[in-house]
RODOVO-768991 format. One record per residue: residue number from 1; residue in one letter; x, y, z of N, C-alpha, C in turn. Coordinates in steps of 0.1 Angstrom, whole numbers. Example, Ala and Ser with C-alpha at 12.3 -4.5 7.8 and 13.67 -1.06 7.14 Angstrom:
RODOVO-768991
+-----+--------+-------+-------+-------+-------+-------+-------+-------+-------+-------+
| num | residu |    nx |    ny |    nz |   cax |   cay |   caz |    cx |    cy |    cz |
+-----+--------+-------+-------+-------+-------+-------+-------+-------+-------+-------+
|   1 |      A |   132 |   -57 |    78 |   123 |   -45 |    78 |   132 |   -33 |    78 |
|   2 |      S |   128 |   -22 |    71 |   137 |   -11 |    71 |   129 |     0 |    79 |
+-----+--------+-------+-------+-------+-------+-------+-------+-------+-------+-------+
***
This chain:
RODOVO-768991
+-----+--------+-------+-------+-------+-------+-------+-------+-------+-------+-------+
| num | residu |    nx |    ny |    nz |   cax |   cay |   caz |    cx |    cy |    cz |
+-----+--------+-------+-------+-------+-------+-------+-------+-------+-------+-------+
|   1 |      X |  -336 |  -363 |   306 |  -337 |  -376 |   302 |  -344 |  -377 |   288 |
|   2 |      X |  -341 |  -387 |   280 |  -347 |  -389 |   267 |  -361 |  -396 |   269 |
|   3 |      X |  -369 |  -394 |   259 |  -383 |  -400 |   260 |  -382 |  -415 |   261 |
|   4 |      X |  -371 |  -421 |   256 |  -369 |  -436 |   257 |  -367 |  -441 |   271 |
|   5 |      X |  -364 |  -431 |   281 |  -362 |  -435 |   295 |  -376 |  -436 |   302 |
|   6 |      X |  -387 |  -432 |   295 |  -400 |  -433 |   301 |  -410 |  -442 |   294 |
|   7 |      X |  -404 |  -453 |   288 |  -413 |  -462 |   281 |  -422 |  -470 |   291 |
|   8 |      X |  -435 |  -469 |   290 |  -444 |  -476 |   299 |  -442 |  -491 |   298 |
|   9 |      X |  -444 |  -498 |   309 |  -442 |  -513 |   309 |  -454 |  -519 |   302 |
|  10 |      X |  -452 |  -529 |   293 |  -463 |  -536 |   287 |  -468 |  -547 |   296 |
|  11 |      X |  -479 |  -553 |   291 |  -485 |  -564 |   298 |  -488 |  -576 |   289 |
|  12 |      X |  -487 |  -588 |   294 |  -489 |  -600 |   286 |  -497 |  -610 |   295 |
|  13 |      X |  -507 |  -616 |   289 |  -516 |  -626 |   296 |  -519 |  -637 |   286 |
|  14 |      X |  -523 |  -649 |   292 |  -527 |  -660 |   284 |  -541 |  -664 |   289 |
|  15 |      X |  -550 |  -667 |   280 |  -564 |  -670 |   284 |  -568 |  -682 |   275 |
|  16 |      X |  -576 |  -691 |   281 |  -582 |  -702 |   274 |  -597 |  -699 |   272 |
|  17 |      X |  -602 |  -699 |   260 |  -616 |  -697 |   257 |  -621 |  -709 |   250 |
|  18 |      X |  -628 |  -718 |   258 |  -632 |  -731 |   253 |  -619 |  -739 |   250 |
|  19 |      X |  -617 |  -743 |   237 |  -606 |  -751 |   233 |  -595 |  -742 |   227 |
|  20 |      X |  -597 |  -729 |   227 |  -588 |  -719 |   221 |  -579 |  -713 |   231 |
|  21 |      X |  -566 |  -713 |   229 |  -557 |  -706 |   237 |  -552 |  -693 |   231 |
|  22 |      X |  -553 |  -682 |   238 |  -549 |  -669 |   232 |  -539 |  -662 |   241 |
|  23 |      X |  -529 |  -656 |   235 |  -520 |  -648 |   242 |  -524 |  -633 |   239 |
|  24 |      X |  -525 |  -625 |   250 |  -528 |  -611 |   248 |  -517 |  -602 |   252 |
|  25 |      X |  -513 |  -593 |   244 |  -501 |  -585 |   246 |  -505 |  -570 |   244 |
|  26 |      X |  -503 |  -562 |   254 |  -506 |  -547 |   252 |  -493 |  -540 |   255 |
|  27 |      X |  -490 |  -530 |   246 |  -477 |  -523 |   247 |  -479 |  -509 |   241 |
|  28 |      X |  -470 |  -500 |   245 |  -469 |  -486 |   241 |  -459 |  -485 |   229 |
|  29 |      X |  -462 |  -477 |   220 |  -453 |  -473 |   209 |  -454 |  -458 |   206 |
|  30 |      X |  -443 |  -452 |   203 |  -444 |  -438 |   200 |  -443 |  -435 |   185 |
|  31 |      X |  -440 |  -445 |   176 |  -439 |  -443 |   162 |  -448 |  -453 |   155 |
|  32 |      X |  -455 |  -449 |   144 |  -454 |  -436 |   137 |  -461 |  -425 |   145 |
|  33 |      X |  -470 |  -429 |   155 |  -477 |  -420 |   163 |  -479 |  -426 |   177 |
|  34 |      X |  -479 |  -419 |   188 |  -481 |  -425 |   201 |  -494 |  -433 |   202 |
|  35 |      X |  -493 |  -445 |   207 |  -505 |  -453 |   207 |  -503 |  -465 |   217 |
|  36 |      X |  -514 |  -471 |   221 |  -514 |  -483 |   228 |  -520 |  -494 |   219 |
|  37 |      X |  -513 |  -505 |   218 |  -517 |  -516 |   209 |  -519 |  -529 |   217 |
|  38 |      X |  -531 |  -535 |   216 |  -533 |  -548 |   222 |  -534 |  -558 |   210 |
|  39 |      X |  -525 |  -568 |   210 |  -524 |  -578 |   200 |  -528 |  -592 |   206 |
|  40 |      X |  -536 |  -599 |   198 |  -540 |  -612 |   202 |  -534 |  -623 |   193 |
|  41 |      X |  -528 |  -633 |   199 |  -521 |  -643 |   192 |  -527 |  -657 |   195 |
|  42 |      X |  -529 |  -665 |   185 |  -533 |  -679 |   186 |  -523 |  -688 |   180 |
|  43 |      X |  -516 |  -696 |   188 |  -506 |  -705 |   184 |  -495 |  -697 |   176 |
|  44 |      X |  -492 |  -685 |   182 |  -481 |  -677 |   176 |  -485 |  -668 |   165 |
|  45 |      X |  -498 |  -669 |   160 |  -502 |  -662 |   148 |  -511 |  -650 |   153 |
|  46 |      X |  -508 |  -638 |   148 |  -516 |  -626 |   151 |  -530 |  -628 |   145 |
|  47 |      X |  -540 |  -627 |   154 |  -554 |  -629 |   149 |  -562 |  -616 |   151 |
|  48 |      X |  -558 |  -607 |   159 |  -566 |  -594 |   160 |  -557 |  -584 |   167 |
|  49 |      X |  -560 |  -571 |   164 |  -552 |  -560 |   170 |  -562 |  -549 |   173 |
|  50 |      X |  -560 |  -543 |   185 |  -568 |  -531 |   189 |  -558 |  -520 |   193 |
|  51 |      X |  -561 |  -508 |   187 |  -552 |  -497 |   189 |  -559 |  -485 |   195 |
|  52 |      X |  -553 |  -478 |   204 |  -558 |  -466 |   209 |  -548 |  -455 |   207 |
|  53 |      X |  -551 |  -445 |   199 |  -542 |  -434 |   197 |  -541 |  -425 |   209 |
|  54 |      X |  -529 |  -420 |   212 |  -527 |  -411 |   223 |  -524 |  -397 |   218 |
|  55 |      X |  -528 |  -386 |   226 |  -527 |  -373 |   221 |  -512 |  -368 |   220 |
|  56 |      X |  -503 |  -374 |   228 |  -489 |  -370 |   228 |  -480 |  -381 |   233 |
|  57 |      X |  -468 |  -381 |   228 |  -459 |  -392 |   233 |  -455 |  -390 |   248 |
|  58 |      X |  -450 |  -401 |   254 |  -446 |  -401 |   268 |  -432 |  -394 |   269 |
|  59 |      X |  -432 |  -383 |   277 |  -419 |  -375 |   278 |  -415 |  -373 |   292 |
|  60 |      X |  -423 |  -378 |   302 |  -420 |  -376 |   316 |  -424 |  -388 |   324 |
|  61 |      X |  -420 |  -388 |   337 |  -424 |  -399 |   346 |  -439 |  -398 |   348 |
|  62 |      X |  -444 |  -386 |   349 |  -459 |  -384 |   351 |  -466 |  -390 |   340 |
|  63 |      X |  -462 |  -387 |   327 |  -468 |  -393 |   315 |  -468 |  -408 |   316 |
|  64 |      X |  -456 |  -413 |   320 |  -454 |  -428 |   320 |  -464 |  -434 |   329 |
|  65 |      X |  -466 |  -429 |   341 |  -476 |  -434 |   351 |  -490 |  -433 |   345 |
|  66 |      X |  -494 |  -422 |   339 |  -507 |  -420 |   334 |  -510 |  -430 |   323 |
|  67 |      X |  -500 |  -432 |   313 |  -502 |  -441 |   302 |  -502 |  -455 |   307 |
|  68 |      X |  -494 |  -459 |   317 |  -494 |  -473 |   322 |  -508 |  -476 |   328 |
|  69 |      X |  -514 |  -466 |   334 |  -528 |  -469 |   339 |  -538 |  -471 |   327 |
|  70 |      X |  -536 |  -463 |   316 |  -545 |  -465 |   305 |  -542 |  -479 |   298 |
|  71 |      X |  -529 |  -482 |   298 |  -525 |  -495 |   292 |  -531 |  -507 |   300 |
|  72 |      X |  -530 |  -506 |   313 |  -536 |  -516 |   322 |  -551 |  -518 |   319 |
|  73 |      X |  -558 |  -506 |   319 |  -572 |  -507 |   317 |  -576 |  -513 |   303 |
|  74 |      X |  -569 |  -509 |   293 |  -571 |  -514 |   279 |  -569 |  -529 |   279 |
|  75 |      X |  -558 |  -534 |   286 |  -555 |  -548 |   286 |  -566 |  -556 |   294 |
|  76 |      X |  -571 |  -550 |   305 |  -581 |  -557 |   313 |  -594 |  -558 |   305 |
|  77 |      X |  -598 |  -547 |   298 |  -610 |  -547 |   290 |  -610 |  -558 |   280 |
|  78 |      X |  -599 |  -560 |   273 |  -598 |  -571 |   263 |  -599 |  -585 |   270 |
|  79 |      X |  -592 |  -586 |   281 |  -593 |  -599 |   289 |  -608 |  -602 |   292 |
|  80 |      X |  -615 |  -592 |   297 |  -629 |  -594 |   301 |  -637 |  -598 |   289 |
|  81 |      X |  -635 |  -592 |   277 |  -643 |  -596 |   265 |  -640 |  -610 |   261 |
|  82 |      X |  -627 |  -614 |   262 |  -624 |  -628 |   258 |  -629 |  -638 |   267 |
|  83 |      X |  -630 |  -635 |   280 |  -636 |  -644 |   290 |  -651 |  -645 |   290 |
|  84 |      X |  -657 |  -635 |   283 |  -672 |  -635 |   283 |  -677 |  -646 |   274 |
|  85 |      X |  -683 |  -656 |   279 |  -687 |  -668 |   271 |  -699 |  -664 |   261 |
|  86 |      X |  -705 |  -653 |   264 |  -716 |  -648 |   255 |  -711 |  -641 |   243 |
|  87 |      X |  -699 |  -636 |   244 |  -694 |  -628 |   233 |  -690 |  -637 |   221 |
|  88 |      X |  -694 |  -632 |   209 |  -690 |  -640 |   197 |  -678 |  -634 |   191 |
|  89 |      X |  -667 |  -641 |   191 |  -654 |  -636 |   187 |  -649 |  -644 |   174 |
|  90 |      X |  -655 |  -639 |   163 |  -652 |  -645 |   150 |  -637 |  -645 |   147 |
|  91 |      X |  -630 |  -634 |   151 |  -616 |  -633 |   148 |  -607 |  -643 |   154 |
|  92 |      X |  -613 |  -651 |   164 |  -605 |  -661 |   170 |  -605 |  -674 |   162 |
|  93 |      X |  -611 |  -674 |   150 |  -612 |  -685 |   142 |  -607 |  -682 |   128 |
|  94 |      X |  -594 |  -678 |   126 |  -589 |  -674 |   113 |  -589 |  -686 |   104 |
|  95 |      X |  -591 |  -682 |    91 |  -592 |  -693 |    81 |  -579 |  -700 |    78 |
|  96 |      X |  -568 |  -693 |    80 |  -555 |  -698 |    77 |  -549 |  -705 |    90 |
|  97 |      X |  -547 |  -718 |    90 |  -543 |  -724 |   102 |  -528 |  -720 |   106 |
|  98 |      X |  -525 |  -716 |   118 |  -512 |  -712 |   122 |  -502 |  -724 |   122 |
|  99 |      X |  -490 |  -721 |   120 |  -480 |  -732 |   119 |  -473 |  -735 |   132 |
| 100 |      X |  -473 |  -725 |   142 |  -465 |  -727 |   154 |  -472 |  -736 |   164 |
| 101 |      X |  -465 |  -740 |   174 |  -470 |  -749 |   184 |  -480 |  -742 |   193 |
| 102 |      X |  -489 |  -749 |   199 |  -499 |  -742 |   208 |  -492 |  -736 |   220 |
| 103 |      X |  -499 |  -726 |   225 |  -494 |  -720 |   238 |  -497 |  -729 |   249 |
| 104 |      X |  -490 |  -728 |   260 |  -493 |  -736 |   272 |  -508 |  -735 |   277 |
| 105 |      X |  -513 |  -746 |   282 |  -527 |  -745 |   286 |  -528 |  -737 |   299 |
| 106 |      X |  -539 |  -729 |   301 |  -542 |  -721 |   312 |  -555 |  -725 |   318 |
| 107 |      X |  -556 |  -729 |   330 |  -569 |  -733 |   336 |  -577 |  -721 |   339 |
| 108 |      X |  -590 |  -722 |   340 |  -599 |  -711 |   344 |  -594 |  -704 |   357 |
| 109 |      X |  -590 |  -713 |   367 |  -585 |  -708 |   379 |  -573 |  -699 |   378 |
| 110 |      X |  -564 |  -703 |   369 |  -551 |  -696 |   367 |  -555 |  -683 |   359 |
| 111 |      X |  -564 |  -683 |   350 |  -568 |  -671 |   343 |  -574 |  -661 |   352 |
| 112 |      X |  -582 |  -666 |   362 |  -588 |  -657 |   372 |  -578 |  -651 |   380 |
| 113 |      X |  -568 |  -659 |   384 |  -557 |  -653 |   393 |  -549 |  -643 |   385 |
| 114 |      X |  -546 |  -645 |   373 |  -538 |  -636 |   365 |  -546 |  -623 |   363 |
| 115 |      X |  -559 |  -624 |   360 |  -567 |  -611 |   359 |  -567 |  -604 |   372 |
| 116 |      X |  -569 |  -611 |   383 |  -570 |  -604 |   396 |  -556 |  -597 |   399 |
| 117 |      X |  -545 |  -604 |   396 |  -532 |  -598 |   398 |  -530 |  -586 |   389 |
| 118 |      X |  -535 |  -586 |   377 |  -533 |  -575 |   368 |  -540 |  -563 |   373 |
| 119 |      X |  -551 |  -565 |   381 |  -559 |  -554 |   386 |  -552 |  -546 |   398 |
| 120 |      X |  -542 |  -552 |   404 |  -535 |  -545 |   415 |  -527 |  -533 |   410 |
| 121 |      X |  -530 |  -521 |   415 |  -522 |  -510 |   410 |  -508 |  -511 |   414 |
| 122 |      X |  -499 |  -509 |   404 |  -485 |  -510 |   406 |  -479 |  -523 |   401 |
| 123 |      X |  -487 |  -533 |   398 |  -482 |  -545 |   393 |  -476 |  -543 |   379 |
| 124 |      X |  -464 |  -546 |   377 |  -457 |  -543 |   364 |  -456 |  -555 |   355 |
| 125 |      X |  -453 |  -566 |   361 |  -451 |  -578 |   353 |  -454 |  -591 |   361 |
| 126 |      X |  -460 |  -601 |   355 |  -463 |  -613 |   362 |  -457 |  -625 |   354 |
| 127 |      X |  -449 |  -633 |   361 |  -443 |  -645 |   355 |  -450 |  -657 |   361 |
| 128 |      X |  -455 |  -666 |   353 |  -462 |  -678 |   357 |  -452 |  -690 |   357 |
| 129 |      X |  -453 |  -698 |   367 |  -445 |  -710 |   368 |  -453 |  -722 |   372 |
| 130 |      X |  -449 |  -734 |   369 |  -455 |  -746 |   374 |  -450 |  -749 |   388 |
| 131 |      X |  -455 |  -759 |   395 |  -450 |  -762 |   409 |  -437 |  -768 |   410 |
| 132 |      X |  -430 |  -770 |   398 |  -416 |  -775 |   399 |  -406 |  -763 |   396 |
| 133 |      X |  -411 |  -751 |   393 |  -403 |  -740 |   390 |  -400 |  -737 |   376 |
| 134 |      X |  -407 |  -743 |   367 |  -406 |  -741 |   352 |  -414 |  -730 |   348 |
| 135 |      X |  -408 |  -720 |   341 |  -416 |  -708 |   337 |  -424 |  -711 |   324 |
| 136 |      X |  -436 |  -705 |   324 |  -445 |  -707 |   312 |  -442 |  -696 |   302 |
| 137 |      X |  -440 |  -701 |   289 |  -437 |  -691 |   279 |  -423 |  -686 |   279 |
| 138 |      X |  -420 |  -676 |   270 |  -407 |  -671 |   269 |  -406 |  -656 |   273 |
| 139 |      X |  -414 |  -652 |   283 |  -415 |  -638 |   287 |  -403 |  -633 |   296 |
| 140 |      X |  -393 |  -641 |   299 |  -382 |  -637 |   308 |  -372 |  -629 |   300 |
| 141 |      X |  -369 |  -617 |   304 |  -359 |  -609 |   297 |  -345 |  -612 |   303 |
| 142 |      X |  -335 |  -610 |   295 |  -321 |  -612 |   300 |  -318 |  -603 |   312 |
| 143 |      X |  -324 |  -591 |   312 |  -322 |  -581 |   323 |  -328 |  -587 |   336 |
| 144 |      X |  -340 |  -593 |   335 |  -346 |  -599 |   347 |  -338 |  -610 |   352 |
| 145 |      X |  -333 |  -619 |   343 |  -324 |  -630 |   347 |  -312 |  -625 |   354 |
| 146 |      X |  -305 |  -614 |   349 |  -293 |  -609 |   355 |  -296 |  -603 |   368 |
| 147 |      X |  -306 |  -595 |   369 |  -309 |  -588 |   381 |  -313 |  -597 |   393 |
| 148 |      X |  -320 |  -608 |   389 |  -324 |  -617 |   400 |  -318 |  -631 |   398 |
| 149 |      X |  -305 |  -631 |   395 |  -297 |  -643 |   392 |  -298 |  -652 |   405 |
| 150 |      X |  -298 |  -646 |   417 |  -298 |  -654 |   429 |  -311 |  -661 |   430 |
| 151 |      X |  -322 |  -655 |   425 |  -335 |  -662 |   425 |  -334 |  -675 |   417 |
| 152 |      X |  -328 |  -674 |   405 |  -328 |  -685 |   396 |  -318 |  -696 |   402 |
| 153 |      X |  -308 |  -692 |   409 |  -298 |  -701 |   415 |  -305 |  -709 |   426 |
| 154 |      X |  -314 |  -703 |   433 |  -320 |  -709 |   445 |  -335 |  -712 |   442 |
| 155 |      X |  -339 |  -715 |   430 |  -353 |  -717 |   427 |  -359 |  -728 |   435 |
| 156 |      X |  -352 |  -739 |   437 |  -358 |  -750 |   444 |  -361 |  -746 |   458 |
| 157 |      X |  -352 |  -738 |   465 |  -355 |  -734 |   478 |  -367 |  -724 |   479 |
| 158 |      X |  -368 |  -715 |   469 |  -379 |  -706 |   469 |  -392 |  -713 |   467 |
| 159 |      X |  -392 |  -723 |   457 |  -405 |  -730 |   455 |  -409 |  -738 |   467 |
| 160 |      X |  -399 |  -743 |   474 |  -402 |  -752 |   486 |  -406 |  -744 |   499 |
| 161 |      X |  -406 |  -730 |   497 |  -412 |  -723 |   508 |  -426 |  -727 |   511 |
| 162 |      X |  -433 |  -731 |   501 |  -447 |  -736 |   502 |  -447 |  -751 |   501 |
| 163 |      X |  -452 |  -757 |   511 |  -451 |  -772 |   512 |  -458 |  -779 |   501 |
| 164 |      X |  -452 |  -790 |   496 |  -459 |  -798 |   486 |  -470 |  -806 |   492 |
| 165 |      X |  -482 |  -806 |   485 |  -494 |  -812 |   490 |  -498 |  -823 |   481 |
| 166 |      X |  -507 |  -832 |   485 |  -511 |  -843 |   476 |  -518 |  -837 |   463 |
| 167 |      X |  -517 |  -845 |   452 |  -524 |  -840 |   440 |  -516 |  -829 |   433 |
| 168 |      X |  -502 |  -829 |   434 |  -494 |  -820 |   427 |  -497 |  -805 |   430 |
| 169 |      X |  -501 |  -803 |   442 |  -504 |  -789 |   447 |  -495 |  -785 |   458 |
| 170 |      X |  -494 |  -772 |   460 |  -486 |  -766 |   471 |  -495 |  -758 |   480 |
| 171 |      X |  -490 |  -755 |   492 |  -496 |  -745 |   500 |  -498 |  -732 |   493 |
| 172 |      X |  -508 |  -725 |   496 |  -510 |  -712 |   490 |  -504 |  -701 |   499 |
| 173 |      X |  -499 |  -691 |   493 |  -493 |  -680 |   501 |  -484 |  -670 |   493 |
| 174 |      X |  -479 |  -660 |   499 |  -471 |  -650 |   493 |  -459 |  -647 |   502 |
| 175 |      X |  -447 |  -645 |   495 |  -435 |  -641 |   502 |  -428 |  -630 |   495 |
| 176 |      X |  -423 |  -620 |   502 |  -416 |  -609 |   496 |  -401 |  -613 |   493 |
| 177 |      X |  -397 |  -612 |   481 |  -383 |  -615 |   477 |  -375 |  -602 |   478 |
| 178 |      X |  -380 |  -591 |   472 |  -373 |  -578 |   473 |  -383 |  -568 |   478 |
| 179 |      X |  -381 |  -561 |   488 |  -391 |  -552 |   494 |  -397 |  -543 |   483 |
| 180 |      X |  -411 |  -543 |   483 |  -419 |  -535 |   474 |  -414 |  -535 |   459 |
| 181 |      X |  -408 |  -547 |   455 |  -404 |  -548 |   441 |  -407 |  -562 |   435 |
| 182 |      X |  -403 |  -573 |   443 |  -405 |  -586 |   437 |  -412 |  -595 |   448 |
| 183 |      X |  -422 |  -602 |   444 |  -429 |  -611 |   453 |  -430 |  -625 |   446 |
| 184 |      X |  -431 |  -635 |   454 |  -433 |  -649 |   449 |  -446 |  -654 |   456 |
| 185 |      X |  -455 |  -660 |   448 |  -468 |  -664 |   453 |  -471 |  -678 |   448 |
| 186 |      X |  -477 |  -686 |   456 |  -482 |  -699 |   453 |  -498 |  -699 |   453 |
| 187 |      X |  -504 |  -703 |   442 |  -518 |  -703 |   441 |  -523 |  -717 |   443 |
| 188 |      X |  -514 |  -727 |   446 |  -518 |  -740 |   449 |  -515 |  -749 |   437 |
| 189 |      X |  -520 |  -746 |   425 |  -517 |  -754 |   413 |  -506 |  -748 |   405 |
| 190 |      X |  -503 |  -735 |   407 |  -493 |  -729 |   400 |  -486 |  -718 |   409 |
| 191 |      X |  -475 |  -712 |   404 |  -468 |  -702 |   412 |  -466 |  -690 |   403 |
| 192 |      X |  -463 |  -678 |   409 |  -461 |  -666 |   402 |  -449 |  -658 |   408 |
| 193 |      X |  -442 |  -651 |   400 |  -433 |  -640 |   404 |  -440 |  -628 |   400 |
| 194 |      X |  -442 |  -618 |   409 |  -449 |  -606 |   406 |  -439 |  -594 |   408 |
| 195 |      X |  -437 |  -587 |   397 |  -428 |  -575 |   398 |  -437 |  -563 |   399 |
| 196 |      X |  -434 |  -555 |   409 |  -443 |  -543 |   412 |  -434 |  -531 |   412 |
| 197 |      X |  -441 |  -520 |   411 |  -435 |  -506 |   412 |  -445 |  -497 |   420 |
| 198 |      X |  -443 |  -494 |   432 |  -452 |  -485 |   440 |  -455 |  -472 |   433 |
| 199 |      X |  -467 |  -468 |   433 |  -471 |  -456 |   426 |  -473 |  -444 |   435 |
| 200 |      X |  -468 |  -445 |   447 |  -470 |  -433 |   456 |  -480 |  -436 |   467 |
| 201 |      X |  -491 |  -443 |   463 |  -501 |  -446 |   473 |  -496 |  -458 |   482 |
| 202 |      X |  -500 |  -459 |   494 |  -496 |  -470 |   503 |  -504 |  -482 |   499 |
| 203 |      X |  -497 |  -492 |   493 |  -503 |  -505 |   489 |  -497 |  -516 |   496 |
| 204 |      X |  -504 |  -524 |   503 |  -499 |  -536 |   509 |  -499 |  -547 |   499 |
| 205 |      X |  -488 |  -548 |   491 |  -488 |  -558 |   480 |  -490 |  -572 |   484 |
| 206 |      X |  -483 |  -576 |   495 |  -485 |  -589 |   500 |  -499 |  -593 |   503 |
| 207 |      X |  -507 |  -584 |   509 |  -521 |  -586 |   512 |  -529 |  -587 |   499 |
| 208 |      X |  -527 |  -578 |   490 |  -534 |  -577 |   477 |  -531 |  -589 |   468 |
| 209 |      X |  -519 |  -594 |   468 |  -515 |  -606 |   460 |  -522 |  -618 |   466 |
| 210 |      X |  -522 |  -619 |   479 |  -528 |  -630 |   486 |  -543 |  -631 |   483 |
| 211 |      X |  -550 |  -619 |   483 |  -564 |  -619 |   479 |  -567 |  -623 |   465 |
| 212 |      X |  -557 |  -620 |   456 |  -559 |  -624 |   442 |  -557 |  -638 |   439 |
| 213 |      X |  -548 |  -645 |   447 |  -545 |  -659 |   443 |  -550 |  -670 |   452 |
| 214 |      X |  -554 |  -666 |   465 |  -558 |  -676 |   474 |  -573 |  -678 |   472 |
| 215 |      X |  -578 |  -690 |   469 |  -592 |  -694 |   466 |  -597 |  -702 |   478 |
+-----+--------+-------+-------+-------+-------+-------+-------+-------+-------+-------+
***
């Protein structure tokens, strides 16, 4: 297999720090040199970048698993820093105002749920939805839409697995859509699709996801 077959999965999160909304994206790149890059965006404008050089490119499945673990840890460390109210983050106040529209608002509860989900070993991608089934942001790939076309066709039925409650909330819970691959979860105020990839260890994803989102 070519090295392109072992590209580690990236991670994307959105965090609100006071009145500032920030998108955090961590990804692997092999050129010009192998590295992990975490980029911070405010209203679509790059405001900060953190890079970690790697000793060698990813050329095997074992390398991919190892680098994905490093990528997850780097992403989580940046999330922790941004959430720390005592931290002074001058780079979040660029002098040039961005031209793009603001990112969708994320409540502290949603931010906590996203961080907790990110910590689960084997979690590959998280898609956030509102309680009507509308996806937040533009993180859906064509490949994901094609593979799970039945999910999109039956979105209302999937959403309604969890009963509508007063105050625009739903019951909290987790349901397995595809065994050990795709889960749907309701946190009450928002919903998530969680794409996972087992890493060899026995992980009860349904239980771990429930612990992350049920408050």
